[in-house]
C-alpha positions as CSV (number, residue, x, y, z in Angstrom):
1,M,11.8,14.8,5.9
2,T,15.4,13.9,6.5
3,I,18.1,14.7,4.0
4,C,21.0,12.1,4.8
5,S,24.2,14.2,5.6
6,T,26.6,13.6,8.0
7,S,30.1,14.3,8.9
8,E,31.1,10.8,7.7
9,Q,30.7,11.9,4.0
10,R,33.8,14.1,4.3
11,S,36.1,11.1,3.8
12,Q,34.0,9.8,0.9
13,V,34.5,10.4,-2.9
14,D,31.9,12.4,-4.7
15,G,28.5,10.4,-5.7
16,T,29.0,8.1,-2.8
17,G,26.0,7.1,-0.8
18,L,25.1,4.4,2.1
19,L,21.5,3.7,3.5
20,E,21.4,1.2,6.4
21,L,18.1,0.1,7.9
22,S,17.2,-1.8,10.8
23,F,14.0,-3.3,12.3
24,V,13.6,-1.4,15.9
25,N,10.5,-1.3,18.1
26,G,8.0,-2.8,15.6
27,R,9.3,-0.5,12.5
28,T,12.1,-0.1,10.3
29,V,14.2,2.9,10.5
30,A,17.3,4.2,9.1
31,T,20.2,3.8,11.3
32,R,23.0,5.0,9.0
33,C,22.7,7.2,6.1
34,F,25.0,9.8,4.2
35,A,25.6,10.9,0.9
36,T,28.0,13.2,-1.2
37,N,27.2,15.4,-4.1
38,P,25.5,15.2,-6.6
39,L,23.6,12.2,-4.7
40,K,20.9,12.9,-2.2
41,I,19.2,10.4,-0.1
42,L,15.8,11.8,1.4
43,V,14.2,9.8,4.4
44,P,10.6,11.1,5.1
45,R,9.0,10.4,8.6
46,R,6.1,8.2,7.9
47,D,3.4,6.6,10.0
48,N,4.2,3.1,8.3
49,P,6.3,0.2,9.7
50,A,8.3,0.0,6.5
51,A,11.2,2.7,5.8
52,W,10.7,4.9,2.6
53,A,13.5,6.6,1.2
54,Y,14.2,8.7,-2.0
55,V,17.3,9.0,-4.2
56,S,17.8,12.1,-5.9
57,S,20.6,14.4,-7.2
58,Y,21.2,18.1,-7.5
59,G,19.9,19.0,-10.9
60,G,17.5,16.1,-11.0
61,G,19.9,14.0,-13.3
62,M,23.3,13.2,-14.0
63,V,25.8,15.0,-16.4
64,S,28.9,13.7,-18.4
65,G,31.3,12.2,-15.9
66,D,29.0,11.7,-13.2
67,Q,29.4,8.5,-11.0
68,I,27.0,7.3,-8.4
69,D,27.9,4.4,-6.0
70,L,25.1,3.6,-3.9
71,N,25.2,0.9,-0.9
72,V,22.1,-0.5,0.8
73,A,21.8,-2.8,3.8
74,L,18.7,-4.1,5.3
75,H,19.1,-5.9,8.5
76,P,17.1,-8.9,9.7
77,G,13.3,-8.2,9.7
78,A,13.7,-4.6,8.0
79,T,11.5,-3.4,5.2
80,C,12.4,-0.4,2.9
81,V,10.8,1.1,0.1
82,L,13.3,2.5,-2.1
83,G,12.2,5.0,-4.8
84,T,13.6,8.4,-6.5
85,Q,12.0,11.8,-6.3
86,A,11.2,11.7,-10.0
87,S,12.6,10.4,-13.3
88,T,16.3,10.1,-13.6
89,K,17.5,12.4,-16.3
90,I,20.7,11.6,-18.1
91,Y,21.9,15.0,-19.8
92,R,23.6,15.5,-23.2
93,D,27.2,14.0,-23.2
94,Q,29.0,16.0,-25.6
95,N,32.4,14.8,-24.1
96,Q,31.5,11.1,-24.3
97,R,32.6,10.4,-20.8
98,G,29.4,8.8,-19.9
99,C,27.3,8.6,-16.6
100,H,27.8,5.5,-14.4
101,Q,25.7,4.3,-11.6
102,T,26.2,1.6,-9.2
103,V,23.7,0.1,-6.8
104,S,24.6,-2.5,-4.3
105,A,22.0,-4.0,-1.9
106,R,22.7,-6.7,0.9
107,L,19.5,-8.2,2.2
108,A,19.6,-9.9,5.6
109,A,17.3,-12.8,6.5
110,G,13.6,-12.0,6.8
111,S,14.1,-8.5,5.2
112,M,12.5,-6.8,2.1
113,L,13.7,-4.4,-0.2
114,I,11.1,-2.8,-2.7
115,A,13.0,-0.9,-5.4
116,V,10.6,1.2,-7.5
117,P,12.5,4.2,-9.1
118,D,10.8,6.3,-11.9
119,P,12.0,5.8,-15.3
120,V,15.6,6.7,-16.5
121,T,15.1,9.4,-19.4
122,C,18.2,9.7,-21.7
123,F,18.5,13.2,-23.7
124,R,20.1,13.2,-27.2
125,D,23.7,12.0,-27.2
126,A,23.5,10.7,-23.6
127,V,25.8,7.7,-22.4
128,F,24.4,5.7,-19.2
129,E,25.7,2.5,-17.8
130,Q,24.5,1.1,-14.6
131,Q,25.2,-2.0,-12.4
132,Q,22.6,-3.3,-9.9
133,S,23.5,-6.1,-7.5
134,F,21.2,-7.7,-5.1
135,Y,22.5,-10.2,-2.3
136,L,19.6,-12.0,-0.6
137,E,20.0,-14.3,2.3
138,D,17.6,-16.9,3.4
139,D,13.8,-15.6,3.4
140,A,14.6,-12.2,2.0
141,S,12.7,-10.9,-0.5
142,L,13.0,-8.3,-3.4
143,V,10.8,-6.3,-5.8
144,M,12.8,-4.4,-8.2
145,V,11.7,-2.2,-11.2
146,D,14.2,-1.2,-13.9
147,W,12.8,1.0,-16.8
148,V,13.8,3.7,-19.6
149,T,11.7,5.9,-21.7
150,S,12.6,7.0,-25.3
151,G,13.7,10.3,-24.1
152,R,12.2,13.9,-24.5
153,R,9.4,13.3,-27.2
154,D,8.3,16.8,-27.0
155,A,11.7,17.8,-28.0
156,G,11.7,15.4,-30.9
157,E,14.2,13.1,-29.1
158,I,13.1,9.5,-29.6
159,W,15.6,6.8,-28.6
160,D,18.1,9.6,-29.4
161,F,20.8,8.6,-27.1
162,Q,24.2,7.1,-27.9
163,R,24.1,4.0,-25.2
164,Y,22.1,2.9,-22.4
165,R,23.5,-0.3,-20.7
166,S,21.7,-1.5,-17.3
167,R,22.7,-5.0,-15.7
168,I,20.9,-6.8,-12.9
169,D,22.8,-9.5,-10.8
170,L,20.7,-11.4,-8.2
171,Y,22.6,-13.8,-5.5
172,H,20.9,-16.1,-3.3
173,N,23.2,-17.2,-0.5
174,T,26.3,-16.0,-2.5
175,Q,24.9,-18.1,-5.5
176,L,24.1,-16.1,-8.6
177,T,20.6,-17.1,-9.4
178,F,19.9,-14.5,-11.9
179,S,21.7,-12.0,-14.5
180,D,20.4,-10.0,-17.1
181,T,21.6,-7.2,-19.2
182,M,19.8,-4.4,-21.3
183,L,21.8,-2.8,-24.1
184,L,20.9,-0.1,-26.5
185,D,23.5,1.1,-28.4
186,V,23.3,3.3,-31.9
187,Q,26.4,1.3,-32.9
188,D,24.0,-1.7,-33.3
189,G,21.8,0.4,-35.5
190,P,19.0,3.0,-34.9
191,I,17.2,2.1,-31.6
192,A,13.8,3.5,-33.2
193,S,13.8,1.2,-36.2
194,A,10.9,-0.9,-36.7
195,Y,13.0,-4.2,-35.9
196,R,14.4,-2.6,-32.7
197,L,12.0,-0.6,-30.4
198,G,9.8,0.7,-33.2
199,R,6.5,2.0,-32.0
200,F,7.4,1.6,-28.3
201,H,8.6,4.1,-26.0
202,C,9.0,2.6,-22.7
203,L,10.8,-0.7,-21.7
204,A,10.7,-2.1,-18.4
205,T,12.0,-5.1,-16.3
206,V,10.7,-6.2,-13.0
207,V,12.3,-8.9,-11.0
208,L,10.5,-10.7,-7.9
209,A,12.6,-12.9,-5.7
210,G,12.0,-14.6,-2.3
211,P,9.2,-16.2,-0.7
212,G,7.6,-12.7,0.3
213,V,6.3,-12.2,-3.3
214,E,6.5,-15.7,-4.6
215,Q,2.6,-16.0,-4.5
216,A,2.6,-12.7,-6.3
217,G,4.8,-13.9,-9.0
218,E,3.0,-16.9,-9.7
219,R,-0.3,-15.1,-10.0
220,I,1.2,-12.7,-12.5
221,L,2.6,-15.9,-14.4
222,A,-0.9,-17.6,-14.4
223,D,-2.7,-14.4,-15.5
224,L,-0.4,-13.7,-18.5
225,S,-0.6,-17.5,-19.5
226,K,-4.4,-16.9,-19.8
227,E,-4.0,-13.5,-21.8
228,A,-3.2,-13.3,-25.4
229,T,-1.3,-10.5,-26.9
230,A,-3.3,-8.8,-29.6
231,P,-1.6,-7.3,-32.5
232,G,-1.0,-3.6,-32.2
233,S,-1.3,-3.7,-28.2
234,S,-0.2,-0.9,-26.5
235,V,1.7,-2.9,-23.9
236,I,3.4,-6.2,-24.4
237,E,4.2,-8.3,-21.3
238,S,6.2,-11.5,-20.7
239,V,7.0,-13.3,-17.5
240,S,9.8,-15.9,-17.0
241,P,10.5,-17.9,-13.6
242,F,14.0,-18.4,-12.3
243,D,15.3,-20.1,-9.1
244,N,13.7,-18.2,-6.3
245,G,11.8,-15.8,-8.6
246,F,10.2,-14.4,-11.6
247,V,11.0,-11.4,-14.2
248,L,8.4,-9.5,-15.8
249,R,9.2,-7.6,-19.0
250,M,7.1,-4.9,-20.4
251,L,7.0,-2.9,-23.4
252,G,4.8,0.1,-23.7
253,M,3.7,2.6,-26.5
254,T,3.8,5.5,-23.7
255,T,5.2,6.1,-20.3
256,E,1.9,6.3,-18.7
257,K,0.5,2.9,-20.0
258,T,3.5,1.2,-19.0
259,S,3.2,3.1,-15.6
260,N,-0.4,2.0,-15.0
261,R,0.3,-1.7,-16.1
262,L,3.2,-1.7,-13.8
263,K,0.8,-0.6,-10.9
264,H,-1.8,-3.1,-11.9
265,R,1.0,-6.1,-11.7
266,L,2.4,-4.8,-8.4
267,V,-0.9,-4.0,-6.7
268,F,0.0,-7.0,-4.1
269,L,2.3,-4.2,-2.4
270,K,-0.7,-2.5,-1.1
271,A,-1.4,-5.5,1.3
272,L,2.4,-5.8,2.2
273,L,2.8,-1.7,2.9
274,N,-0.9,-0.9,3.9
275,E,-0.5,1.4,0.8
276,T,1.4,1.4,-2.6
277,P,4.5,3.3,-3.3
278,W,2.5,5.6,-5.5
279,E,-0.3,6.8,-3.3
280,R,1.4,9.8,-1.7
281,K,3.6,10.7,-5.0
282,W,1.2,11.4,-7.8
């Protein structure tokens, strides 16, 4: 296990991270990597042609005023699985300063990024804003998951945060091809109300883009077109195509049910990686 930390971080502001990956001698390796507190990047050594990296933070989450700025660069032919050590906790924000995270990833021709973090869990009164931007060159491919839970249900916190905003922008050869913003704000009314998220406790967005996952996206589209959603279903799904990709959305009554459905829809990753991103984690 390598924790990315070099002298380069001394010139960086808090919460800054860089992960650069190259295809060398038949496998992807991290050729440049650093992170500053509270951000951590772990790159375990694995017997796999793809590189595996995990993002974490000291304390397992973000506190009021934290700001994370992560930049990822994949050179031609590189493949990377980017995950997290555990769910990202957004702690109670009594000062209303908010927590902010920016992720920017550049994918060169023939590269593939599989970004499959654990879900974000916001505590009572938390404020979290996130911007994720992906820049794909020709023949680059992307699988990314962005999901959030209702909070600490055992503690009686159900959609009890103040604000959650997550934006995803996808560019293909500098052309914006997909843009999506998820905003959950108590100023618009109780998030747990029957006309908003109601009985559901997990919300997920999955983006598939590029030739490497085109067939998988078409299969998901075909499968869902045949599957009827029954009243009271524990997981509700929809999928829509866009230029060069697909977006899959899920609402689940529990995080576990949502996770199981995500793994089912992304089972094709095993053929690409020789294992799934979850086999050695849970």
